[in-house]
N, C-alpha and C positions, 0 to 999 in steps of 0.2 A: 504494500500500499504505500510504499515510500518511493522516492526518486523522482526524477525530472518530469515525469509524467509523459502522456503520449504526445507525439508530436503531429499526429494526425487523428481525426476524430470522424465519426459518421454522425452526420447530424441533418435532418430534414432530407433524407434519403440520398445523401452524397457525402463523398470524402472532402474534408477541408480541414486547412490549418486550425490547429487548437488554439485558441486563445487563453485559456487556462493553463496554469502550471500547477501540476502537484507537489505538494510541498511535505515531507516526511516529519515523523515527530521531532526528530533533532535537527533539521536543517533551519537555518535562518529564514526570517521572512521576508520575501522580496516585493517589490511594487507590483503593480499590475493585478490582474485576475489572477488568484490563487484558490487552490483546493486544499484545505488542511484537514487532519483528523477533527471530529467532533470537540476534542478536549483542548485542542489549540485555539477553537474559535475567539473565546473571551480575549486570550492573550493578543491575538491579531487586532482586535478591535480597540483593545486597550493602547496598542502601539499605533493606532490612527489609521489602520486600514480601514478603506471604505466598505460598508456592508454590502452594496450592490457588486462589489467585485471579490466577495468572499463567499466560496462555497464550502462545503463539507463533505468529507469521506466517511462513510460508516462500513463496517463488515456486515455482509448478509447475515450474520448471526444476531446484528443490533435489534433492539427492541424499538418499534416506532414511538413509544413515549419518551425516547430519549430526546425527539423533536418537538414536544408538546411546547406550544407557544410560539415557535420558532418558524413554521412552516411558511406563513404569510410574509415572512424577512428574508427568507434564504433565496438566492437567485438559482442556485444550483445543489442538488444532492447527488453524491457519488456514491454508488453501491460497489463495493469490493467483491467478486466471487474468487474464492480461494482455489476452488475446483470445479470444473464442469458439471459435476454430479450434485452440486449442493445446492438445493432449490430454495432455501430460505430468502435470499435476496429477491427473489420473484415475488414472494409473500409480502415481504417489505415494502418493495415496490407498489403493489397494488394498493396495500393499507394507507400508504402516504398519499397516493391520488385520491383514494375514497374519503381520506381527511381533509381534501382541499389542496394538497401542494400543487400549485400551478408553474413552477419554476423548471428549470432543465433538470430531468432524471437521467443520471449518465450510468451505464453500466461499465463497470471497469474489471480488468482481471481475466480469469480463465474460463473463456467460452468462444464458440468457433460459429461457423456458419448455421448448423443445424439448431441453433439457441436463439438467432436474433428474432426470429419470428414470433416466438413464444416471450422473449423480453419485451418485445414492442406491445404485444397484447397485454401484458402486466403493467405498461405505463411509462416504460423507458422511451425516451426521444432521442437520446445521445448514445453512443456506443465507442469505446475505447478499450479493444481487448489487448491483452499483455501479448508480449512476444514481437519477432521481426517481420511478421507476416505483414503482407498488403492489407489494410482495412476493406479496400475496394472488393476484395475476395468475399466479403460477407455480404454484400450487397444483395446478390442473387437470393439470400437466403430470406429475405422478407416476402418474396414472391414464391415462396414452397409450397403454399396453399392458398386456394381462392374461397373457401369457405370454411367457417367456423361452426363448431357446436355448442358453445355456452357462451353466455355474456363474458365480457372483462373490460378492463380500464380503457381500452381502445374504441368502444362503443361500437363496434361491429355487429351488424344484425346477426344472430345466431342462423343457421339453417332451418330450424323449427319455425323460426318466427316469419323466415322469407316463404317456407312452404305455406304457412298459415295464411299470410297475405294473399298468396298466389290464388288459394283456394276461395278466399272470400272475394277476389276480381272475377267479375262476369266474364265469359269467354265472348269474343268477338264473333 
C-alpha cells in the first residue's frame, strides 16, 4: 500500500496519467494530490494540505465505519486488494456507495482483467492495478458481460427486470 503509486490509472473507461500520488506510512508528505493511509489524514491536514487534494487508502479488510462523517469531504477513497481472491474490498466499496460516497472510488493492488467488471459493479470508478503490466490490457474486461443478474452499485437493470419490462410491453 505504499510507494510512489501508479503512474497510469484507468478512469472513465480509458487509461490516463494519474494526478494522484500514493504516499506510504513513513514517507514525507509532498504537495499536490496525494493518497495517504487513513491514519495519516489528520497529519496531512494539520500540515496544511488541502482537503480537496487529499485521498485516503484503506485495506480491503477495513470497516466502512472508519469513514463515518468523512464521506462527504473525501475526494477519493482507494481500497487496496492484497490478493485477487480477497473479496472484502468489493463489499467495502458497495457499502461506501450505499452510504452516499460520491467521490472517486479506486481499486488498487492485486486484481486483473477478470475482476474489473465486478469491481465496477460494486462502485469502483478508477483502477490502479499492481505490477508492471499495461493497464490498457484491463479495459476489455469491462465488456466481458452484456447482462447482469442482480442489482448493484452501477445501477444496471438486472436481466429479470428487463424481461419483466419486455413482457409488459405490448407486441407490435
